[in-house]
N, C-alpha and C positions, 0 to 999 in steps of 0.2 A: 583387498587393499583399501586403504583409507584415502578418499578423494579430498584433497586440500581445497578449501574455499576459493583460493585464487585460481585453481585449475578448473573449477566446476563449470564456468560459462563456456570455455572452449570444449570441454568434454561433452556437455549436453548438446552443443551445437553440432558437433561432429563425433559421435561415439564410435568406438571400435566395434565392428560387426562380429569379431571373433570372441567377444566376451561371453563368459558363462552366465553371468548375472549381475544385476545392480540392485542394491537396496537403497531406496530413497526414503528418508524419514525426517520428520520435523513437526513442530507444534501447530503450524498453520496449514490446515488441510488444503486451502486454495493454492498456496505456494508449492506444496508437494505435488498437487495435481498438475499444475502448469509445467513443472519440470518433468514429470512423468510423460505428459503429452509430447513435449519437445524431444525427449529421449526416444520414445517409441517411434515418432515420425522420422527421427534420424536413423533408426535401425531398419525399419521396413519400408521407408519411403512414403510418398503421399498416397499411393494406392494400396498400401498394406492392409488397412481396415477393410476396404471394399473387396480385396482378394482373399479375405478370410485368413490372413497370415498372422493375425493377433488373436490369441485365446485369452479371454478375460475370466478369471476365477475368483469370485468373491471369497473372502476368508471363511464365511459361514458354510459355503459349499465344500470347501477343502477340509474343514473339520469333520463334516459328515462322510466325505469320501476321500481319504488321503491319497488314493491312486490317481486323482485327477491331474495333479501337477506332473507326475512322471509320464503319464500318457500324453499330455500336451507337449512336453519337451521332445518326446520321440516321434510324435505323429508327423506324417508327411502330408502336406496340403496339395490341393489340386493345382494351384498356381506355383510356379517356381519363385525362389527368392528367400531372403532371410525371414525368420519367424520369431515371434515373441510369445512367451507364456507369462501373462500378467496376473500377479496375485495382489488383490486389492485389500487395503486396510488389515494387514497382517499384524499379529501380536506375537509376543515371545512364546505363547503356547503352541504356535505353529512351527517353531524351530525344529522340533523333532520330525516334522513332515517335510519341511523345505530342505533341510540339510542332506538327508539321504538322496533326494531327487537330484540335488546339485552334485553330490559325490559321484553320481552315475552319469553325469553330463559328459558328452564327447563332441568333438568338432563336427559341425553340421547340424547339431541339435538346436532347438529354439533357445534364444537368450531369455533368461528368467528375470523379469522386472518385478520387484516387490516394493510396495509402498506401506509405510507404517507411521504412526504418530511418534511422539518423542520417545526415544530409547536411551536408557542410562548406559554408561560405560560397561556395566555388568551384564547387559542384555546378551542372551545367548545368540540371538539372531544377528545383532550388530557385531559381536565378537567373531562369529563364523565368517561373515562377509569381509571383515577387515583382515582376517588371516588368510583368506582364499587367494590363490595366486592369479586366477583369471576372473575375479569378480571385484566389484567396488562397493563400498558403503559411502553414501553421500548424505551429509547432514544439511538440511535446508533451514537456515536461520531467518528470523524475522527482521533482518536488516533491510534498509531501503535499497533499491536497485543501485548497482554500481554504475559508474560512467560507461563502462564497457557494455553492460547489460542494456542501458538506455540506448546506446548507439546501435546495438544489435536489433532492438525492437524497431528503431527508426529505419534501419536498412531493410528489415523484413517487410515493412509497410511501404517501402519505396520512397522514403523521405530522405534523400541523400544530401540536400543542401538546406542547412538550418543556420540562421544567423546566431551570432554569439549570444545576443540578448535573449533570443528565443530558447537557446539551449539552457541558459541559466534558469529560465522559467520552467522548462521541462524537468530540470533536476529538482526544483522546488516542488513541482507537482508529483514527481516520483516519490519524494520523501513523505508526502501527505496521503498518497493513495496506496492501496495494496496492488500487487503486480497485475492482477486480473483487471482491475479498473483502469490502471495505467495503460495496459495493452489496448483496451477498448477505446480509450481517449486517443491513442496514437492512430488506431484504425480510423476513427472519426476524422482526425486531422488529415489523414491521407486522402480520404474522400473529399474533404473540404478543399484540398489543394489539387484535386484531380485536374489535369490539363493546365495547371498554373505553374510555369517554369520558375517563378521568382522564389527566392529563399523563404523559408518559413519565418514569420515575424512574430514578435510578442502579441500583436493583435490577433494573429491566426490562432495562437495557443489559447488566448483568452476566449475567443469565440467557441472553441471546442472543449474547454475545460468543464468538468461537471460542476454543478451547483453544490455549494457547501451544505452539509447537513445542519450547520449552525447559521444558515443564511438569515433567518428571521431575527436571531439574536444580534447578528452583525448589523442588520438594518436598524434595530433599536439604538445600538451604540453610535452608529453614524448619524442618525437623526438627532441624538443628543449633542454630539460633537459639532454638528453643522448648523445648530440653531433652528431646528424644525420641530417645535413642541406639538404642533397640530398632528404630526404623524405618529406620535408616541402612543396615544390612546388605543387605536386599532391594533397596532403591533403588540403592545403589552397584553391586550386581551387574547390574542392568538397564542402568545407564549404561555399565558396562564392556563389556557385550554389544553395546551400540550403537556402541562405538568412541570414547566420550568419553575424552579423555586426562586424566590427573591434573592436569597443568599448567593445562589449560583450566578444570577444576573449581576449582582453587585461585584462578585469576584471578576467576572468577565469585563465589566465596565472599568474596574480599577486597573486591570491588566492593559486595557486599551489606552487609558489615559496615561499610564506610566510609560507606555511605548511612545505616545505623543510627546511626553515631557522629555524623554531621552532624546528624541529627534530634535525638539526645539532647543535643547541645551547643548547640542553638539557644536563644537567650534567650527567645523567645516560645513555646517548647514544641515537642515532637516533631511535632505536626501541621503547624506552620508550617515546620519543618525539612524534613519530607518533601515539602511543597509546593514548596520551593525547590530540591530535588535536581535535578541535571542529569547524565545524561539523566533526563527525568521518570519517576517511579515509575508502573508500570502501575496503573491505577485499581482493578483486580481485587484487588490485594494491598496497597493503600495502608493500609487500616485495620489489617491484620494486621501490617504493618511498624511502624506507630505503636506498637502494643502491645508489639512486640519491643523497640523503642528504650526505651520506658518501663520495661520489666522489667530490661533490662541496665544502663542508666545509662552515662554517658560514660566513667567510670573503667574499668569492667570491659570496655567495648568497646575501649578502648585496649590492654588486655592481650590481648584476642582478636585484634586486628590485629597485634600483635607476634608472636603464635603463627603467624598465617597468612603473615606476611612471612618468618619463619624457615623455614617449610615450603616456601615458594616458592623460597627460595635453595637449599635442599637438593635440591628437584626439578630445579633448573637446574644443579646442580653435577655434578662427576664421580663423586659417590658411587654405589656399586653397590647401595645399599639399594633394595628393591622400591618403586617409585614409588606404586603403588596402595595398598600398605600404609601408606606415609607419609601419604598424603592421608586415608585412612580413620582413622588414629590421630588426626590433627589434628581431624577433624570430630567424632569421639567425645569428644575432650577439650573441644571447644567445647560440645557438648551437655551434658556434665557440669558445665561452668562455668555454664551457663544455669540449672541446677537448684539452685545454691547460694543 
């Protein structure tokens, strides 16, 4: 049977123990692994691994010895309870091994859990699971976590009371992080709020959110927008050492100042303008960018954008002027404009 995406969160949280098997496939190996962990924990319980009721079979081992899966399905463990035979990183080449083993499956046998990378609709493995009466095929897509999945992660971590503003920030964080990193952030937040009965606030989320991988580039943009030219030299040196190209920095600066211009031009004020920005502004710098938009004003931001567009054209032209120096000069000029 084919598992619909809308039914997947409920299924993985509480799977049917009488299933013959489940195929979990998708392009993102981390997302597939997290769903597989959740499914197996739901089938065998928290002690299943310790009680050796889970048999892990790498695809390479199964190719060498096709009887491994059939033996694992029928084997009886020392401890009572449901069992799982897990085939890791399967490919369509293993369909001829997996399908006979599942054809021989009977009530009381171990549930077969198979993980795979992306599978096309013509995949023999996918077709078999989708047509099986007591097995599921679940596609895992690279979509951000849904509201239900976010709430489920919060419940698992014991975070039952979350303010509306903090929930908005958590949704933004979930769209920026992969599920594994988001889960770690929620666990960190739960430890941060240990023995604290007050609702989770935006400040709590900010304290536990991971640092951005583009933090130093953001620091450069904020230094320019807030009129701090003295900070630009060391920051630009670090970015150059990391291999960040001047054109990349110019694109990021243009995007930053366009967002500020959008906020400053909004009829309902910069806060509303920042909220309407697409892509959404990271909640960690939202208030900071609102203050920048207020300080600059729409007219001066138009002048700043003209400067950045001219710099971008120079960087992309056949000019032999040093590109790093061109970009540094543009940022220093922006920083001095902000101080006027």
